[in-house]
GUKE-994976 format. One record per residue: residue number from 1; residue in three letters; x, y, z of N, C-alpha, C, O, CB in turn. Coordinates in Angstrom, 2 decimals, padded with zeros to 5 digits. Glycine has a CB too. Layout:
N
[atom NUM; "ALA"; [X; Y; Z]; [X; Y; Z]; [X; Y; Z]; [X; Y; Z]; [X; Y; Z]]
...
This chain:
137
[atom 1; "MET"; [136.03; 165.90; 062.05]; [134.80; 165.12; 061.95]; [134.91; 163.86; 062.81]; [135.82; 163.05; 062.63]; [134.51; 164.75; 060.49]]
[atom 2; "THR"; [134.00; 163.70; 063.72]; [134.02; 162.47; 064.53]; [133.20; 161.39; 063.83]; [132.42; 161.67; 062.93]; [133.46; 162.74; 065.97]]
[atom 3; "MET"; [133.40; 160.15; 064.28]; [132.66; 159.03; 063.69]; [131.15; 159.24; 063.82]; [130.40; 158.96; 062.89]; [133.08; 157.70; 064.35]]
[atom 4; "ALA"; [130.71; 159.73; 064.98]; [129.27; 159.95; 065.21]; [128.75; 161.01; 064.24]; [127.65; 160.87; 063.69]; [129.00; 160.38; 066.67]]
[atom 5; "ASN"; [129.53; 162.08; 064.04]; [129.12; 163.12; 063.10]; [128.98; 162.57; 061.69]; [128.04; 162.91; 060.97]; [130.12; 164.28; 063.11]]
[atom 6; "ILE"; [129.91; 161.72; 061.30]; [129.86; 161.13; 059.96]; [128.59; 160.32; 059.81]; [127.90; 160.42; 058.79]; [131.11; 160.24; 059.70]]
[atom 7; "GLU"; [128.27; 159.52; 060.82]; [127.07; 158.69; 060.75]; [125.81; 159.54; 060.66]; [124.89; 159.20; 059.92]; [126.98; 157.77; 061.96]]
[atom 8; "GLU"; [125.76; 160.64; 061.39]; [124.58; 161.51; 061.36]; [124.50; 162.29; 060.05]; [123.45; 162.34; 059.41]; [124.60; 162.47; 062.54]]
[atom 9; "GLU"; [125.61; 162.90; 059.68]; [125.60; 163.81; 058.53]; [125.59; 163.09; 057.19]; [125.04; 163.61; 056.21]; [126.78; 164.71; 058.61]]
[atom 10; "TYR"; [126.19; 161.91; 057.12]; [126.35; 161.21; 055.84]; [125.69; 159.83; 055.83]; [126.16; 158.93; 055.13]; [127.82; 161.08; 055.51]]
[atom 11; "LEU"; [124.63; 159.66; 056.60]; [123.96; 158.36; 056.68]; [123.58; 157.85; 055.29]; [123.76; 156.67; 054.99]; [122.72; 158.46; 057.56]]
[atom 12; "ASP"; [123.06; 158.73; 054.45]; [122.64; 158.31; 053.10]; [123.83; 157.83; 052.27]; [123.71; 156.86; 051.53]; [121.93; 159.46; 052.39]]
[atom 13; "VAL"; [124.96; 158.51; 052.38]; [126.16; 158.11; 051.62]; [126.66; 156.76; 052.14]; [127.00; 155.87; 051.36]; [127.28; 159.19; 051.74]]
[atom 14; "LEU"; [126.71; 156.61; 053.47]; [127.14; 155.34; 054.06]; [126.23; 154.21; 053.60]; [126.71; 153.14; 053.23]; [127.15; 155.43; 055.60]]
[atom 15; "GLN"; [124.94; 154.45; 053.61]; [123.99; 153.42; 053.17]; [124.16; 153.10; 051.69]; [124.07; 151.94; 051.29]; [122.54; 153.88; 053.44]]
[atom 16; "ASN"; [124.41; 154.11; 050.87]; [124.64; 153.86; 049.43]; [125.86; 152.97; 049.23]; [125.81; 152.01; 048.46]; [124.83; 155.20; 048.68]]
[atom 17; "ILE"; [126.95; 153.28; 049.92]; [128.18; 152.49; 049.77]; [127.96; 151.07; 050.29]; [128.39; 150.10; 049.67]; [129.36; 153.17; 050.53]]
[atom 18; "GLU"; [127.29; 150.96; 051.43]; [127.05; 149.62; 051.99]; [126.09; 148.83; 051.10]; [126.19; 147.61; 051.03]; [126.48; 149.73; 053.41]]
[atom 19; "PHE"; [125.17; 149.51; 050.43]; [124.30; 148.82; 049.48]; [125.13; 148.24; 048.34]; [124.88; 147.12; 047.90]; [123.23; 149.77; 048.94]]
[atom 20; "ALA"; [126.11; 149.00; 047.85]; [126.98; 148.51; 046.78]; [127.75; 147.26; 047.24]; [127.94; 146.33; 046.47]; [127.97; 149.62; 046.33]]
[atom 21; "ILE"; [128.17; 147.26; 048.50]; [128.90; 146.11; 049.06]; [127.97; 144.91; 049.18]; [128.31; 143.81; 048.74]; [129.51; 146.47; 050.44]]
[atom 22; "VAL"; [126.81; 145.11; 049.79]; [125.90; 143.99; 050.06]; [125.32; 143.42; 048.76]; [125.01; 142.23; 048.70]; [124.76; 144.45; 050.99]]
[atom 23; "SER"; [125.19; 144.24; 047.74]; [124.69; 143.75; 046.45]; [125.64; 142.70; 045.87]; [125.19; 141.68; 045.34]; [124.53; 144.92; 045.45]]
[atom 24; "VAL"; [126.93; 142.95; 045.98]; [127.91; 141.97; 045.50]; [127.88; 140.73; 046.39]; [127.91; 139.60; 045.90]; [129.35; 142.58; 045.48]]
[atom 25; "TYR"; [127.81; 140.93; 047.69]; [127.79; 139.82; 048.65]; [126.60; 138.89; 048.40]; [126.74; 137.67; 048.46]; [127.75; 140.35; 050.08]]
[atom 26; "ARG"; [125.45; 139.46; 048.13]; [124.25; 138.64; 047.93]; [124.35; 137.75; 046.69]; [123.74; 136.69; 046.65]; [123.02; 139.54; 047.81]]
[atom 27; "SER"; [125.10; 138.18; 045.70]; [125.26; 137.35; 044.50]; [126.55; 136.53; 044.53]; [126.72; 135.62; 043.71]; [125.24; 138.22; 043.26]]
[atom 28; "GLU"; [127.43; 136.85; 045.45]; [128.73; 136.16; 045.54]; [129.01; 135.82; 047.00]; [129.71; 136.56; 047.69]; [129.87; 137.04; 044.96]]
[atom 29; "GLN"; [128.48; 134.71; 047.45]; [128.61; 134.33; 048.86]; [130.06; 134.05; 049.27]; [130.36; 133.95; 050.46]; [127.77; 133.11; 049.14]]
[atom 30; "ALA"; [130.96; 133.92; 048.30]; [132.37; 133.69; 048.61]; [133.05; 134.95; 049.16]; [134.14; 134.88; 049.72]; [133.11; 133.21; 047.36]]
[atom 31; "LEU"; [132.40; 136.09; 049.01]; [132.95; 137.36; 049.49]; [133.10; 137.31; 051.01]; [132.20; 136.86; 051.72]; [132.05; 138.55; 049.07]]
[atom 32; "ILE"; [134.23; 137.77; 051.51]; [134.45; 137.83; 052.96]; [134.88; 139.25; 053.35]; [135.21; 140.08; 052.50]; [135.54; 136.79; 053.41]]
[atom 33; "ASP"; [134.86; 139.50; 054.65]; [135.20; 140.84; 055.16]; [136.58; 141.30; 054.71]; [136.80; 142.48; 054.45]; [135.13; 140.85; 056.69]]
[atom 34; "TYR"; [137.53; 140.36; 054.61]; [138.89; 140.70; 054.16]; [138.84; 141.40; 052.80]; [139.52; 142.40; 052.58]; [139.77; 139.43; 054.07]]
[atom 35; "ASP"; [138.01; 140.87; 051.89]; [137.89; 141.47; 050.55]; [137.35; 142.89; 050.66]; [137.84; 143.80; 049.99]; [136.97; 140.62; 049.65]]
[atom 36; "VAL"; [136.34; 143.07; 051.49]; [135.73; 144.39; 051.67]; [136.77; 145.37; 052.22]; [136.91; 146.49; 051.73]; [134.50; 144.31; 052.62]]
[atom 37; "ASN"; [137.50; 144.94; 053.24]; [138.52; 145.79; 053.85]; [139.60; 146.18; 052.83]; [140.02; 147.33; 052.76]; [139.17; 145.07; 055.06]]
[atom 38; "LYS"; [140.02; 145.20; 052.04]; [141.05; 145.45; 051.02]; [140.56; 146.50; 050.02]; [141.30; 147.43; 049.68]; [141.43; 144.14; 050.29]]
[atom 39; "ILE"; [139.33; 146.35; 049.55]; [138.78; 147.29; 048.56]; [138.61; 148.68; 049.17]; [138.91; 149.68; 048.52]; [137.44; 146.78; 048.02]]
[atom 40; "LEU"; [138.14; 148.75; 050.41]; [138.01; 150.05; 051.07]; [139.36; 150.73; 051.18]; [139.47; 151.93; 050.94]; [137.38; 149.89; 052.46]]
[atom 41; "ASN"; [140.40; 149.99; 051.55]; [141.75; 150.55; 051.66]; [142.25; 151.07; 050.31]; [142.85; 152.14; 050.23]; [142.73; 149.50; 052.20]]
[atom 42; "ILE"; [141.99; 150.31; 049.25]; [142.40; 150.73; 047.90]; [141.68; 152.02; 047.50]; [142.29; 152.95; 046.97]; [142.11; 149.60; 046.86]]
[atom 43; "LEU"; [140.38; 152.06; 047.76]; [139.61; 153.26; 047.39]; [140.03; 154.47; 048.23]; [140.14; 155.58; 047.71]; [138.10; 153.00; 047.57]]
[atom 44; "ILE"; [140.25; 154.27; 049.52]; [140.71; 155.37; 050.37]; [142.04; 155.90; 049.85]; [142.21; 157.11; 049.69]; [140.86; 154.90; 051.86]]
[atom 45; "SER"; [142.97; 155.01; 049.57]; [144.29; 155.42; 049.04]; [144.14; 156.13; 047.70]; [144.81; 157.13; 047.45]; [145.22; 154.19; 048.88]]
[atom 46; "GLY"; [143.26; 155.62; 046.86]; [143.05; 156.22; 045.54]; [142.49; 157.63; 045.63]; [142.95; 158.54; 044.94]; [142.12; 155.36; 044.72]]
[atom 47; "TYR"; [141.48; 157.80; 046.48]; [140.89; 159.14; 046.63]; [141.86; 160.09; 047.35]; [141.88; 161.29; 047.06]; [139.55; 159.06; 047.41]]
[atom 48; "GLN"; [142.65; 159.58; 048.28]; [143.67; 160.43; 048.92]; [144.72; 160.86; 047.90]; [145.18; 162.00; 047.92]; [144.35; 159.69; 050.11]]
[atom 49; "ALA"; [145.10; 159.95; 047.02]; [146.07; 160.27; 045.97]; [145.50; 161.34; 045.03]; [146.18; 162.28; 044.65]; [146.47; 159.00; 045.17]]
[atom 50; "GLU"; [144.23; 161.16; 044.67]; [143.56; 162.14; 043.80]; [143.52; 163.51; 044.48]; [143.80; 164.53; 043.86]; [142.13; 161.67; 043.46]]
[atom 51; "PHE"; [143.18; 163.51; 045.76]; [143.07; 164.76; 046.51]; [144.40; 165.49; 046.57]; [144.45; 166.72; 046.48]; [142.56; 164.48; 047.93]]
[atom 52; "SER"; [145.49; 164.74; 046.72]; [146.82; 165.37; 046.80]; [147.53; 165.35; 045.44]; [148.74; 165.58; 045.36]; [147.68; 164.66; 047.86]]
[atom 53; "LYS"; [146.76; 165.07; 044.38]; [147.25; 165.12; 043.00]; [148.45; 164.20; 042.75]; [149.41; 164.57; 042.08]; [147.64; 166.55; 042.65]]
[atom 54; "ARG"; [148.36; 162.99; 043.32]; [149.38; 161.97; 043.06]; [148.74; 160.87; 042.22]; [147.52; 160.69; 042.23]; [149.96; 161.39; 044.40]]
[atom 55; "ASP"; [149.57; 160.15; 041.49]; [149.06; 159.00; 040.73]; [149.09; 157.77; 041.62]; [149.93; 157.64; 042.51]; [149.90; 158.77; 039.44]]
[atom 56; "MET"; [148.16; 156.87; 041.34]; [148.15; 155.61; 042.08]; [147.69; 154.52; 041.14]; [146.65; 154.64; 040.49]; [147.23; 155.69; 043.35]]
[atom 57; "SER"; [148.46; 153.46; 041.07]; [148.03; 152.35; 040.23]; [147.21; 151.38; 041.08]; [147.48; 151.19; 042.27]; [149.25; 151.62; 039.58]]
[atom 58; "LYS"; [146.21; 150.78; 040.44]; [145.35; 149.85; 041.15]; [146.07; 148.51; 041.27]; [146.61; 148.01; 040.28]; [143.97; 149.68; 040.42]]
[atom 59; "PRO"; [146.09; 147.92; 042.46]; [146.77; 146.64; 042.64]; [146.02; 145.49; 041.95]; [144.87; 145.65; 041.53]; [146.94; 146.33; 044.13]]
[atom 60; "ASN"; [146.67; 144.36; 041.84]; [146.02; 143.18; 041.27]; [144.91; 142.71; 042.20]; [145.09; 142.61; 043.41]; [147.04; 142.05; 041.03]]
[atom 61; "LEU"; [143.78; 142.40; 041.61]; [142.63; 141.96; 042.37]; [142.12; 140.64; 041.80]; [142.28; 140.36; 040.61]; [141.52; 143.02; 042.37]]
[atom 62; "THR"; [141.51; 139.85; 042.65]; [140.83; 138.65; 042.17]; [139.58; 139.12; 041.41]; [139.16; 140.26; 041.58]; [140.45; 137.67; 043.36]]
[atom 63; "PRO"; [138.98; 138.27; 040.57]; [137.76; 138.69; 039.87]; [136.66; 139.15; 040.84]; [135.93; 140.10; 040.55]; [137.25; 137.55; 039.01]]
[atom 64; "LEU"; [136.54; 138.47; 041.96]; [135.53; 138.85; 042.95]; [135.85; 140.22; 043.56]; [134.96; 141.05; 043.71]; [135.43; 137.77; 044.06]]
[atom 65; "GLN"; [137.10; 140.45; 043.91]; [137.51; 141.75; 044.46]; [137.34; 142.84; 043.40]; [136.96; 143.97; 043.74]; [138.99; 141.69; 044.94]]
[atom 66; "GLU"; [137.60; 142.52; 042.15]; [137.42; 143.49; 041.06]; [135.95; 143.89; 040.95]; [135.63; 145.06; 040.76]; [137.93; 142.89; 039.71]]
[atom 67; "ARG"; [135.07; 142.92; 041.06]; [133.63; 143.20; 040.99]; [133.20; 144.10; 042.14]; [132.44; 145.05; 041.95]; [132.81; 141.88; 041.01]]
[atom 68; "LEU"; [133.70; 143.80; 043.34]; [133.39; 144.64; 044.50]; [133.96; 146.05; 044.32]; [133.29; 147.04; 044.60]; [133.94; 143.99; 045.80]]
[atom 69; "TYR"; [135.20; 146.12; 043.86]; [135.84; 147.42; 043.63]; [135.00; 148.26; 042.68]; [134.72; 149.43; 042.96]; [137.27; 147.23; 043.05]]
[atom 70; "GLU"; [134.59; 147.66; 041.55]; [133.82; 148.41; 040.54]; [132.49; 148.88; 041.12]; [132.06; 150.00; 040.87]; [133.57; 147.54; 039.30]]
[atom 71; "SER"; [131.83; 148.02; 041.90]; [130.54; 148.36; 042.49]; [130.66; 149.53; 043.47]; [129.89; 150.49; 043.39]; [129.94; 147.13; 043.20]]
[atom 72; "VAL"; [131.62; 149.44; 044.38]; [131.78; 150.49; 045.40]; [132.30; 151.78; 044.77]; [131.85; 152.87; 045.11]; [132.73; 150.01; 046.52]]
[atom 73; "LYS"; [133.25; 151.65; 043.86]; [133.80; 152.84; 043.19]; [132.71; 153.57; 042.41]; [132.63; 154.80; 042.43]; [134.96; 152.44; 042.23]]
[atom 74; "HIS"; [131.87; 152.81; 041.72]; [130.77; 153.42; 040.95]; [129.84; 154.21; 041.88]; [129.42; 155.32; 041.56]; [129.97; 152.33; 040.18]]
[atom 75; "MET"; [129.52; 153.62; 043.03]; [128.64; 154.31; 043.98]; [129.31; 155.59; 044.50]; [128.67; 156.63; 044.61]; [128.27; 153.37; 045.17]]
[atom 76; "CYS"; [130.60; 155.50; 044.80]; [131.33; 156.70; 045.26]; [131.34; 157.78; 044.17]; [131.12; 158.96; 044.45]; [132.79; 156.34; 045.64]]
[atom 77; "GLU"; [131.58; 157.36; 042.94]; [131.63; 158.32; 041.83]; [130.26; 158.97; 041.61]; [130.18; 160.15; 041.27]; [132.10; 157.63; 040.54]]
[atom 78; "TRP"; [129.19; 158.18; 041.81]; [127.84; 158.74; 041.70]; [127.62; 159.78; 042.79]; [127.09; 160.86; 042.52]; [126.78; 157.61; 041.80]]
[atom 79; "ARG"; [128.03; 159.46; 044.03]; [127.85; 160.41; 045.13]; [128.73; 161.64; 044.97]; [128.41; 162.71; 045.50]; [128.16; 159.72; 046.46]]
[atom 80; "LEU"; [129.83; 161.50; 044.25]; [130.69; 162.65; 043.96]; [130.11; 163.49; 042.81]; [130.61; 164.58; 042.51]; [132.12; 162.17; 043.60]]
[atom 81; "GLY"; [129.04; 162.98; 042.18]; [128.42; 163.71; 041.07]; [129.13; 163.53; 039.75]; [128.99; 164.36; 038.86]; [128.34; 165.15; 041.39]]
[atom 82; "ARG"; [129.91; 162.46; 039.62]; [130.72; 162.24; 038.42]; [130.13; 161.21; 037.46]; [130.47; 161.22; 036.28]; [132.10; 161.81; 038.81]]
[atom 83; "GLU"; [129.26; 160.34; 037.95]; [128.70; 159.28; 037.11]; [127.20; 159.18; 037.34]; [126.71; 159.51; 038.42]; [129.38; 157.91; 037.40]]
[atom 84; "ALA"; [126.48; 158.73; 036.32]; [125.06; 158.43; 036.48]; [124.95; 157.15; 037.30]; [125.82; 156.28; 037.21]; [124.34; 158.29; 035.08]]
[atom 85; "ILE"; [123.89; 157.02; 038.08]; [123.71; 155.82; 038.88]; [123.53; 154.61; 037.97]; [124.02; 153.52; 038.28]; [122.49; 155.98; 039.83]]
[atom 86; "ASP"; [122.82; 154.79; 036.86]; [122.64; 153.73; 035.89]; [123.61; 154.01; 034.74]; [123.47; 155.01; 034.05]; [121.14; 153.64; 035.38]]
[atom 87; "LYS"; [124.57; 153.15; 034.54]; [125.61; 153.41; 033.54]; [125.06; 153.53; 032.12]; [125.72; 154.08; 031.25]; [126.65; 152.31; 033.58]]
[atom 88; "LYS"; [123.84; 153.01; 031.88]; [123.25; 153.12; 030.55]; [122.72; 154.53; 030.30]; [122.55; 154.95; 029.16]; [122.12; 152.08; 030.38]]
[atom 89; "GLU"; [122.46; 155.25; 031.38]; [121.95; 156.62; 031.26]; [123.11; 157.55; 030.88]; [124.23; 157.39; 031.34]; [121.28; 157.08; 032.58]]
[atom 90; "LYS"; [122.82; 158.49; 030.05]; [123.86; 159.43; 029.62]; [123.97; 160.63; 030.56]; [125.03; 161.24; 030.67]; [123.58; 159.90; 028.19]]
[atom 91; "HIS"; [122.87; 160.97; 031.21]; [122.90; 162.17; 032.08]; [123.07; 161.75; 033.54]; [122.72; 160.63; 033.93]; [121.58; 163.02; 031.90]]
[atom 92; "LEU"; [123.59; 162.65; 034.33]; [123.76; 162.39; 035.76]; [122.41; 162.56; 036.44]; [121.74; 163.59; 036.28]; [124.83; 163.34; 036.40]]
[atom 93; "GLN"; [122.02; 161.55; 037.19]; [120.73; 161.63; 037.90]; [120.99; 162.09; 039.32]; [121.01; 161.30; 040.26]; [119.98; 160.26; 037.89]]
[atom 94; "THR"; [121.20; 163.37; 039.46]; [121.56; 163.89; 040.78]; [120.57; 164.93; 041.28]; [120.88; 165.69; 042.19]; [122.95; 164.49; 040.74]]
[atom 95; "GLU"; [119.36; 164.97; 040.67]; [118.40; 165.99; 041.08]; [118.13; 165.93; 042.58]; [118.12; 166.96; 043.26]; [117.08; 165.82; 040.29]]
[atom 96; "ASN"; [117.90; 164.73; 043.10]; [117.53; 164.57; 044.51]; [118.73; 164.21; 045.39]; [118.58; 163.98; 046.59]; [116.46; 163.50; 044.64]]
[atom 97; "ILE"; [119.88; 164.16; 044.80]; [121.08; 163.73; 045.53]; [122.07; 164.89; 045.61]; [122.41; 165.51; 044.60]; [121.74; 162.49; 044.85]]
[atom 98; "GLU"; [122.51; 165.16; 046.81]; [123.51; 166.20; 046.99]; [124.90; 165.57; 046.83]; [125.23; 164.61; 047.52]; [123.37; 166.88; 048.39]]
[atom 99; "SER"; [125.69; 166.11; 045.94]; [127.04; 165.60; 045.74]; [127.89; 165.89; 046.97]; [127.69; 166.88; 047.67]; [127.68; 166.22; 044.48]]
[atom 100; "VAL"; [128.83; 165.00; 047.21]; [129.76; 165.18; 048.33]; [131.16; 165.41; 047.78]; [131.41; 165.19; 046.59]; [129.74; 163.96; 049.29]]
[atom 101; "SER"; [132.06; 165.83; 048.63]; [133.44; 166.09; 048.22]; [134.28; 164.82; 048.35]; [133.86; 163.85; 048.97]; [134.05; 167.23; 049.06]]
[atom 102; "VAL"; [135.46; 164.85; 047.77]; [136.39; 163.73; 047.89]; [136.73; 163.49; 049.37]; [136.81; 162.34; 049.80]; [137.69; 163.99; 047.07]]
[atom 103; "GLU"; [136.92; 164.57; 050.14]; [137.23; 164.41; 051.57]; [136.09; 163.71; 052.30]; [136.33; 162.88; 053.18]; [137.50; 165.78; 052.22]]
[atom 104; "GLU"; [134.86; 164.03; 051.92]; [133.70; 163.41; 052.57]; [133.59; 161.93; 052.20]; [133.25; 161.10; 053.04]; [132.41; 164.15; 052.17]]
[atom 105; "ILE"; [133.88; 161.60; 050.94]; [133.87; 160.18; 050.52]; [134.93; 159.42; 051.30]; [134.68; 158.31; 051.77]; [134.11; 160.04; 048.98]]
[atom 106; "ILE"; [136.12; 160.00; 051.45]; [137.20; 159.35; 052.20]; [136.74; 159.10; 053.65]; [136.94; 158.01; 054.18]; [138.49; 160.23; 052.19]]
[atom 107; "ALA"; [136.13; 160.09; 054.27]; [135.65; 159.94; 055.65]; [134.61; 158.83; 055.75]; [134.63; 158.05; 056.70]; [135.05; 161.27; 056.16]]
[atom 108; "CYS"; [133.72; 158.74; 054.77]; [132.70; 157.69; 054.78]; [133.33; 156.31; 054.59]; [132.95; 155.36; 055.28]; [131.65; 157.94; 053.68]]
[atom 109; "LEU"; [134.27; 156.20; 053.67]; [134.94; 154.92; 053.45]; [135.71; 154.48; 054.71]; [135.73; 153.30; 055.06]; [135.91; 155.02; 052.25]]
[atom 110; "LYS"; [136.33; 155.45; 055.38]; [137.05; 155.12; 056.63]; [136.08; 154.67; 057.72]; [136.39; 153.78; 058.50]; [137.85; 156.34; 057.12]]
[atom 111; "ARG"; [134.90; 155.29; 057.77]; [133.90; 154.90; 058.77]; [133.43; 153.46; 058.51]; [133.28; 152.68; 059.45]; [132.69; 155.87; 058.74]]
[atom 112; "ILE"; [133.20; 153.13; 057.26]; [132.78; 151.76; 056.92]; [133.91; 150.78; 057.23]; [133.67; 149.69; 057.72]; [132.36; 151.67; 055.43]]
[atom 113; "ARG"; [135.15; 151.18; 056.93]; [136.29; 150.30; 057.23]; [136.36; 150.00; 058.73]; [136.64; 148.87; 059.12]; [137.62; 150.95; 056.77]]
[atom 114; "LYS"; [136.09; 151.00; 059.55]; [136.09; 150.79; 061.00]; [135.00; 149.78; 061.39]; [135.21; 148.93; 062.25]; [135.87; 152.13; 061.75]]
[atom 115; "SER"; [133.85; 149.89; 060.76]; [132.76; 148.95; 061.01]; [133.15; 147.53; 060.59]; [132.86; 146.57; 061.30]; [131.48; 149.40; 060.26]]
[atom 116; "VAL"; [133.79; 147.40; 059.44]; [134.26; 146.08; 058.97]; [135.19; 145.48; 060.01]; [135.06; 144.31; 060.37]; [134.98; 146.20; 057.58]]
[atom 117; "GLU"; [136.15; 146.27; 060.49]; [137.11; 145.76; 061.46]; [136.42; 145.33; 062.75]; [136.74; 144.28; 063.31]; [138.18; 146.84; 061.78]]
[atom 118; "THR"; [135.47; 146.13; 063.22]; [134.73; 145.82; 064.45]; [133.96; 144.52; 064.32]; [134.07; 143.65; 065.18]; [133.77; 146.96; 064.79]]
[atom 119; "TRP"; [133.17; 144.38; 063.25]; [132.31; 143.21; 063.09]; [133.11; 141.95; 062.76]; [132.71; 140.85; 063.13]; [131.29; 143.46; 062.01]]
[atom 120; "THR"; [134.22; 142.10; 062.06]; [135.07; 140.94; 061.78]; [135.65; 140.41; 063.08]; [135.65; 139.21; 063.33]; [136.21; 141.30; 060.78]]
[atom 121; "LYS"; [136.14; 141.33; 063.91]; [136.71; 140.94; 065.20]; [135.66; 140.24; 066.06]; [135.94; 139.24; 066.72]; [137.27; 142.18; 065.95]]
[atom 122; "GLN"; [134.46; 140.78; 066.04]; [133.39; 140.27; 066.90]; [132.78; 138.96; 066.38]; [132.46; 138.08; 067.17]; [132.32; 141.31; 067.04]]
[atom 123; "SER"; [132.61; 138.84; 065.05]; [131.82; 137.72; 064.52]; [132.49; 136.89; 063.43]; [131.84; 136.06; 062.80]; [130.55; 138.25; 063.99]]
[atom 124; "GLY"; [133.79; 137.11; 063.19]; [134.48; 136.26; 062.23]; [134.54; 136.82; 060.82]; [134.21; 137.98; 060.57]; [133.82; 134.95; 062.18]]
[atom 125; "ARG"; [134.99; 135.96; 059.89]; [135.36; 136.40; 058.54]; [134.23; 136.96; 057.69]; [134.49; 137.62; 056.68]; [135.96; 135.26; 057.81]]
[atom 126; "LYS"; [132.99; 136.73; 058.06]; [131.86; 137.34; 057.36]; [131.00; 138.16; 058.32]; [129.85; 138.48; 058.02]; [130.99; 136.25; 056.68]]
[atom 127; "GLY"; [131.55; 138.51; 059.47]; [130.79; 139.22; 060.49]; [130.17; 140.51; 059.99]; [128.99; 140.77; 060.21]; [131.67; 139.52; 061.66]]
[atom 128; "TYR"; [130.97; 141.32; 059.31]; [130.47; 142.60; 058.80]; [129.41; 142.37; 057.73]; [128.34; 142.97; 057.77]; [131.63; 143.45; 058.22]]
[atom 129; "LEU"; [129.71; 141.51; 056.77]; [128.78; 141.26; 055.66]; [127.44; 140.73; 056.18]; [126.38; 141.16; 055.73]; [129.39; 140.27; 054.66]]
[atom 130; "GLN"; [127.48; 139.81; 057.10]; [126.25; 139.26; 057.65]; [125.49; 140.33; 058.46]; [124.26; 140.36; 058.46]; [126.54; 138.04; 058.54]]
[atom 131; "TYR"; [126.23; 141.18; 059.14]; [125.62; 142.24; 059.92]; [124.87; 143.22; 059.00]; [123.69; 143.49; 059.22]; [126.69; 142.98; 060.76]]
[atom 132; "ILE"; [125.55; 143.75; 057.99]; [124.88; 144.77; 057.14]; [123.81; 144.16; 056.25]; [122.87; 144.84; 055.87]; [125.91; 145.49; 056.26]]
[atom 133; "ASP"; [123.94; 142.88; 055.93]; [122.98; 142.23; 055.05]; [121.55; 142.30; 055.60]; [120.59; 142.39; 054.85]; [123.37; 140.77; 054.84]]
[atom 134; "GLN"; [121.44; 142.26; 056.94]; [120.10; 142.26; 057.54]; [119.43; 143.64; 057.53]; [118.22; 143.74; 057.75]; [120.19; 141.76; 058.95]]
[atom 135; "PHE"; [120.20; 144.70; 057.28]; [119.64; 146.05; 057.34]; [119.33; 146.66; 055.98]; [118.58; 147.63; 055.89]; [120.58; 146.94; 058.07]]
[atom 136; "LEU"; [119.90; 146.10; 054.93]; [119.73; 146.71; 053.61]; [118.76; 145.90; 052.76]; [118.93; 144.69; 052.58]; [121.08; 146.82; 052.90]]
[atom 137; "VAL"; [117.76; 146.57; 052.25]; [116.73; 145.88; 051.47]; [117.07; 145.95; 050.00]; [116.33; 145.42; 049.16]; [115.33; 146.49; 051.71]]
């Protein structure tokens, strides 16, 4: 899978994950690209461990990183068809959403991580967050 293929084939998944990121950023302006990159790396490692049936303990996170982790993980779990989008709902609301595989979630998280690295390099410690903030309503 190339990066371009991921963007074309999984645009909705990428947008869902980025929405989870930007939602935290909009309420927590202290969030920086470093935090996003760290959480993406943790989630990628976690899903890779799950895929290869290994255990992985979650590292210590700041409260802000924990909030971001929970937000992004919840969105990934929803796209995997494992959780309802609204945690108060008991049933999975996946009628209009096609579930993706763990490998596909990993590919999407890696694509977003590449974007974080690119925008941080180009525009500084909030480059990625400021970039995606303008596209997500």
